[in-house]
N, C-alpha and C positions, 0 to 999 in steps of 0.2 A: 742311652746307648747300651748300657750293661744289660738292661731288661731285654732289649732287642737281640743281643747276642745269646742270652740264655734261651729265649724263645726259638731262635734259629737252631741252636744246638738240640733242643727237644724235637723240633720238626725233622731235622736230619736223622736223628736216632730213630724216630718213628717210621720214617720212610724206608730206612735201611731194614728195619725189622719187618715191615710189610713186604719188602722185596724178597727177603730171605724166606718168609713164610709162604710165598706163592708157589704152589706145586706146578709141575709141568702141565701146561694147559693144552687143550685141543680146541680147535675152532668149533664153536657151537653157537646156538641161539641163546640169548639171555635178555632179561628185562633190564634195560639200562637205568630206569628210574630206581629200581631196588638196589642196583649196583652202586649208583651215586649216593643213595641214602647211607649205604654201608660205609663208603669211603668218608663221607662227611661226618658220620658218627665218630670216626677215629680222630677227627680234628676238634671235637667238642671241648676237650679239656684245655686246648690252647686258646679257645675263644671265651672260656668261662671268665677270665680276668680282664678281657678286653670288651670294648663296646662295638666290635665289628660283627657284621651279619653276613652270612652266606645264604643267598636266595637262589633257588633254581626252579626252572620251569621245564618240565618234561611231561608230555602227554601220557596218560595211563596206557598200559599194555603196549608200550613201544618196545618191540623186540629188535635187537641188533644181532647180526651174525658175524662173529669174529672171535678174537681172543680178549676176554674180559680184562685180563691182567695188563694188556697193552694200554688201557685207559688209566690205570692207577698212577703211573708216573706223570702223566699229563695233568691229571687233577691235583696230585700232590704238589707238583711244581707250581701250578697256578696259585694254589692256596698259600703254600709256604713262601713263594716269592712276593705275593701280595702282602702277607703279614710282615715279612722281614724287610722288604724294600719299599713297597708302595705305601704302607701304612706306618712306616718307621716314626714319623713325626706327626701322625694324625691320631687323635683319640678314638674316632669312630669312622668306620668306612663300610662300604658294601661290596661284596663280591657277588656278581650275578653270573649264573651258569644257565644257558638256554640250550636245549637240545630239540631239534626239529628235523623233519624229513624234507629234504630239498627236492625229492622226486614228486611231490604232490603239487 
């Protein structure tokens, strides 16, 4: 329980730092795969001591038009809630993220 609280505190602090560091964005095209890789990199230190795995499947050269920063809280909450609540009593677990085009 104490480890879970410490992990949650670290996650909240990291998410707050990321939110403050986000500059005012404009709508633009961006490569979603590279964006997700960057976000996941920020969570590596939280996963180092755990046996949890984050897997994601995104096709190459998948561009999205929008605000990249809008995706950050969604991914951050998904991962932090999984680690804090979903995996609280589990030694190892998988988080799967799949991004695909529904217009195809």
